[in-house]
N, C-alpha and C positions, 0 to 999 in steps of 0.2 A: 444328665447322663448319656441319653440314649446317645447323642452324638461322641459324644467322646470315644464309646462300646465302636461304632464305626468305624474313625479315625484308626482305634488301635488293631482292628479285625482287618480296612484298606493296608494298612503297613505291616503287620502281618503277615496278607495277602504279596504283597509287591518285594518284601526281602524273600518266602517264597519258590518266588517266581523270577527272580537275582540267581537266586545258588542254582536254578537249574541248570544242568551244564551239558552238551552232547560229549560224548566220547570217541576218541578219533583214534583206531587199531589203524600204527602204522607197523611195517614191515620191510627188508632189503630183501627182493627178489632175487636181481643182480649186482655184478659188478663185472668194470668194465676198467681190464687194468692196462696203464700203459706205462712205458719207459719214455715220455718224456710229458710236459706237461700241458695236458688239456688247455686251447685257448677260446675253441669255442664246438655250442654240436646244433646240430639240427638234424630231426626230425622230420619226414613226406606228413603226407596226412595218412597213409596207411600202413604207417610206419615196420614198414617190413623192414626196412631197414635206417640204421641209427650214420651218423655221419658226427668225426668227431673230429679238430682240427689240432694240431701239437704244437706246440710250440718251432718243433723243428722244422717246418714249411709242409709235413702231409694230413691228407688230407686219408683218417683210415675210414675204413667203410666196414656199419659191423651188419650182421645179421639181426633179427630183431632175438631172437636165442641167443643172440649175445657172443660169438664167434668172427671173429674176423674173417672177410672174406675179401679185401684190399688191402691195395695202399699206397697213397700217386702223393705224387711229388708235384706240389703248386708253390706256386711266385712264394717267394720268401715274407714281401710287403704283405699278404693276405694278412687281418687279421676280425673279420668276419666269414663264416653263411650261413648262408639263408634259404630255403627250401624252397625249389623249383613247387608246379602245384600237381608233379607230377615227379613221383619218385628221381628218376628218370637226370632232371632238370637241377643242378645246384648254383646258388650263385655264390661267388667269390670277391671278397667288401678288399679294397686295400686301401684303410681311413689316408695314411698319407699322401697317395700320388695319385687321390682319389678318383680308383677307376672299379669298375666291377666290373668283370667277365663271371661272360653265363660258361657254365660248365655243364656240357651236353654228355652223358653215362651212360654208352652201352653193356652191358649186365652181359655175359659171354657165359650161356649153360649148354654145358655141357651134353651131348647126348651118346649115350651107351650102346655101342650095336656089338658088339658082343654076341658068338648066337644066334648072330640073324642073318640069314642066307640071303647072300650075295656074291655079285657076277662081277672081277674085274679081279684089279690090283688091289689084294688087304690095305697097304700104304697109296693109296691115291688120295691126297689132297682134299678131297671135295667127292661125299655119301652124298645118293639120290635115293630114298628112299619113295615108296611107289606101295600106296594100299590098292590093290586092286580088287579084295575078296569081299567086298561091306556088301550086301543085298539090303 
């Protein structure tokens, strides 16, 4: 009788443990809307940009907030992309021609100088800013 009680207790405990499950809460945070089908996607380690390769041979570069930063044309045979070690390097893979292209991206940041003291022509192609009042 004692062995039977222990067996029943053991079976009860095993079924109680097996029934316990973890809850998962999931919610969509952002949706990137595309006009063409995506083929592949890559996110570099820092997560500042999202690269999406589309079926019309375009590389869409989204900011982390989901806004489209730029669109670049790539070789029509590119079917996969892989992020490099930094956000400015991307590998374009063409499985058909057995090629990998290494793409360096130079992100151009516009700096507005409106209202800043200037010397020279306002429509000059180069603006040099000198900070001389550091203490």
